C-alpha positions in Angstrom: 5.4 -9.7 17.2 2.5 -11.0 15.2 2.3 -14.2 17.4 2.5 -12.0 20.5 -0.5 -9.9 19.4 -2.5 -13.1 18.8 -1.5 -14.4 22.2 -2.5 -11.2 23.9 -5.8 -11.1 22.1 -6.7 -14.7 22.9 -5.3 -15.2 26.4 -7.3 -14.2 29.5 -4.2 -14.5 31.6 -0.4 -14.3 31.0 -0.1 -18.1 31.3 -2.9 -18.7 28.9 -1.3 -16.3 26.5 1.9 -18.2 26.6 0.0 -21.4 25.9 -1.7 -19.8 22.8 1.6 -18.5 21.5 3.5 -21.7 21.8 0.7 -23.8 20.3 0.4 -21.4 17.3 4.2 -21.6 16.8 4.2 -25.4 16.9 1.3 -25.7 14.5 2.1 -23.0 12.0 5.8 -22.1 12.3 7.2 -18.7 12.0 6.7 -17.7 8.4 5.6 -18.7 4.9 7.9 -17.9 1.9 5.2 -18.9 -0.6 2.3 -16.6 0.1 1.6 -13.3 1.8 -1.5 -11.5 3.1 -2.3 -8.2 4.7 -4.8 -8.5 7.5 -6.4 -5.3 9.0 -8.9 -4.8 11.8 -11.5 -2.2 12.7 -13.7 -1.8 15.8 -13.6 -4.8 18.1 -14.4 -7.7 15.8 -14.3 -6.7 12.2 -11.4 -7.5 9.8 -10.5 -7.5 6.1 -7.8 -9.5 4.2 -5.9 -8.7 1.0 -3.7 -11.3 -0.7 -0.4 -10.1 -2.0 0.1 -11.7 -5.4 3.5 -13.5 -6.2 6.1 -11.0 -7.5 4.3 -8.0 -5.9 5.3 -6.0 -2.9 3.2 -4.4 -0.2 3.8 -2.1 2.7 1.7 -0.9 5.6 2.3 2.0 8.0 0.3 2.4 11.2 -3.1 2.7 9.6 -5.7 1.2 7.3 -4.3 0.5 3.8 -6.6 -2.1 2.1 -8.8 -0.5 -0.5 -10.9 -2.5 -3.0 -8.6 -5.6 -3.0 -10.5 -7.3 -0.2 -10.2 -11.1 -0.6 -12.3 -11.9 2.5 -13.7 -10.0 5.4 -15.6 -10.6 8.7 -19.2 -11.8 8.7 -21.7 -9.0 8.6 -19.1 -6.3 7.8 -20.6 -5.3 4.4 -24.1 -5.4 5.7 -23.1 -3.1 8.5 -21.5 -0.7 6.1 -24.6 -0.5 4.0 -26.8 0.0 7.1 -24.5 2.8 8.3 -24.5 4.4 4.9 -20.8 3.9 4.5 -21.2 1.8 1.3 -23.9 1.7 -1.3 -23.7 -2.1 -1.7 -23.3 -1.9 -5.4 -19.8 -0.5 -6.3 -16.5 -2.1 -5.3 -16.2 -2.4 -1.5 -13.5 0.0 -0.3 -12.4 -1.2 3.1 -10.5 2.0 4.0 -13.1 4.4 2.7 -16.0 2.5 4.3 -14.7 1.9 7.8 -11.9 4.5 8.0 -13.8 7.5 6.5 -17.5 6.6 6.9 -17.8 6.2 3.1 -16.8 9.8 2.4 -14.1 10.9 0.0 -11.3 12.4 2.0 -7.8 13.6 1.4 -6.5 11.3 4.2 -7.5 8.3 2.1 -4.6 9.0 -0.2 -1.3 7.2 0.4 1.0 9.7 2.0 3.8 10.2 4.5 5.7 7.0 5.6 3.3 4.8 3.7 3.9 6.7 0.5 7.7 6.6 1.0 7.5 2.8 1.5 5.4 2.4 -1.7 7.9 4.5 -3.6 10.8 2.3 -2.3 8.8 -0.8 -3.4 8.2 0.7 -6.9 11.9 1.5 -7.3 12.7 -2.1 -6.3 10.2 -3.5 -8.8 11.9 -1.4 -11.5 15.3 -2.9 -10.6 13.8 -6.4 -10.7 12.5 -5.6 -14.2 15.8 -4.3 -15.6 17.7 -7.2 -14.0 19.8 -5.1 -11.6 18.1 -6.7 -8.5 17.5 -10.4 -9.3 14.9 -12.2 -7.1 17.5 -14.5 -5.6 20.1 -11.8 -4.8 20.3 -12.2 -1.1 22.9 -9.5 -0.4 21.1 -7.1 -2.9 17.7 -7.5 -1.3 19.0 -7.3 2.3 21.1 -4.2 1.5 18.0 -2.6 -0.2 15.8 -3.3 2.8 18.4 -2.0 5.3 18.5 1.2 3.2 14.7 1.5 3.3 14.7 1.1 7.1 17.4 3.7 7.5 15.5 6.3 5.4 15.3 9.0 8.0 14.2 11.8 5.7 10.9 10.1 4.8 10.1 9.2 8.4 10.4 5.5 7.9 13.4 5.5 10.3 12.2 6.6 13.7 15.1 8.0 15.7 14.7 9.4 19.3 15.9 12.7 18.0 12.4 13.1 16.5 10.7 12.6 19.9 9.6 9.0 19.2 11.6 5.9 18.5 11.1 2.3 17.6 12.2 -0.4 20.0 14.2 -2.1 17.3 14.5 -2.9 13.6 14.2 -6.3 11.8 14.6 -7.8 8.3 13.6 -11.3 7.4 14.8 -13.2 4.4 12.5 -16.1 3.5 14.0 -17.9 0.6 11.9 -20.2 -1.7 14.1 -23.1 -2.5 17.8 -22.7 -3.4 19.0 -24.3 -0.2 19.0 -21.0 1.7 18.1 -21.0 5.4 15.5 -18.5 6.5 17.5 -15.6 8.1 16.3 -12.9 10.4 18.3 -9.7 11.1 17.9 -7.7 14.3 19.6 -4.4 15.3 18.9 -5.0 19.0 18.9 -1.3 19.2 16.4 1.5 18.5 18.4 3.3 15.8 19.4 1.3 12.6 21.4 4.3 11.5 24.0 3.6 14.1 23.6 -0.1 15.0 24.2 -2.9 12.6 21.9 -5.8 11.6 22.9 -9.2 13.1 21.7 -12.5 11.8 19.6 -15.0 13.7 18.3 -18.4 12.5 15.5 -19.9 14.5 16.0 -23.5 15.7 19.8 -23.1 16.1 20.8 -24.5 19.5 23.9 -22.4 19.8 21.9 -19.2 19.2 19.2 -20.2 21.6 21.7 -20.9 24.3 23.3 -17.5 23.8 26.8 -18.9 23.3 27.7 -18.2 26.9 26.0 -14.8 27.0 22.7 -14.1 28.6 19.7 -16.1 27.5 18.8 -13.3 25.0 22.2 -13.6 23.3 23.4 -10.3 24.9 20.8 -8.3 23.0 19.3 -6.6 26.1 22.7 -5.4 27.2 23.4 -4.1 23.8 20.1 -2.3 23.6 20.7 -0.6 27.0 24.2 0.4 25.9 23.0 2.0 22.7 20.2 3.7 24.7 22.7 5.2 27.2 24.8 6.5 24.3 21.7 8.1 22.8 20.6 9.7 26.0 24.1 11.1 26.5 24.0 12.7 23.1 27.1 10.9 21.9 28.0 10.5 18.2 29.5 7.4 16.6 32.9 8.0 15.0 33.0 7.2 11.3 35.7 4.5 11.9 33.5 2.7 14.4 30.5 3.0 12.0 32.6 1.3 9.3 33.5 -1.5 11.7 29.9 -2.0 12.6 28.9 -2.2 8.9 31.6 -4.9 8.5 29.8 -7.0 11.1 26.6 -6.5 9.1 28.3 -7.4 5.8 29.5 -10.7 7.4 26.0 -11.5 8.6 24.7 -10.9 5.1 27.4 -13.1 3.6 26.5 -15.8 6.1 22.9 -15.7 5.0 24.0 -16.3 1.4 25.9 -19.4 2.5 23.3 -20.6 5.0 24.2 -22.4 8.1 24.1 -21.6 11.8 23.3 -18.2 13.4 26.1 -15.8 14.4 23.8 -13.5 16.4 25.3 -13.7 19.8 28.9 -13.5 18.5 27.9 -10.4 16.5 26.3 -8.9 19.5 29.5 -9.5 21.6 31.6 -7.8 18.9 29.3 -4.8 18.7 29.3 -4.5 22.5 33.1 -4.5 22.5 33.2 -1.9 19.8 31.0 0.6 21.6 32.4 -0.2 25.1 34.1 3.2 25.1 30.7 4.9 25.1 29.7 3.4 28.4 27.8 6.1 30.3 
């Protein structure tokens, strides 16, 4: 999604966007397990960057979140904020307060809603790291924790269509630093992670790219449509089927611990078979 956004921003035509996307992918790859940054934009050309230190977590939620931890920003941004009266030019530069609230103190500057819930989840995880119950290299532990966060409906993190708005899908990426683990990416290929299971994909695996005999998307579009038809029909997933779906997810997590090739298309096929009785 991040590469797609860059391609859309840089490409004047669809073909040009494809060229930008593929060149960025070839030059920079998909992800960096060693360093993380938050990049936020405002207006048409201004931006700010915050570095996430090693061992720290960070969440964002559909809004400006960088405060005074600005590592770098667009040329002329601070001067503009001074000229507009959004910043006095002397105290710490608060990105969110300056460009998001015109320099004024405002209740909306506080972390709340989904962003607050995400921050609370991260704080709880940090506590578990400190007490040793969630070691840094515990693949299954971290993936299970993240899946739980993304399934937190009460906080609003999990968007279900029953709330009048839904996400297109849900994704978790495990980017291991050393240890011989292959980077693993988990996709629901469905809007609702509370019913669909996470399935593992490893980029660069020829079998996964070919779809193992399924459509070029590994069958994910068919699965998404099937789940959507179930949702629109108001059908509920039986508990026995839910347990079977979670078994597929558990196998995907176990595969991530071992490393090796992707099982995405095979998992999609199994999930499609399980929910075939819900065809509408």
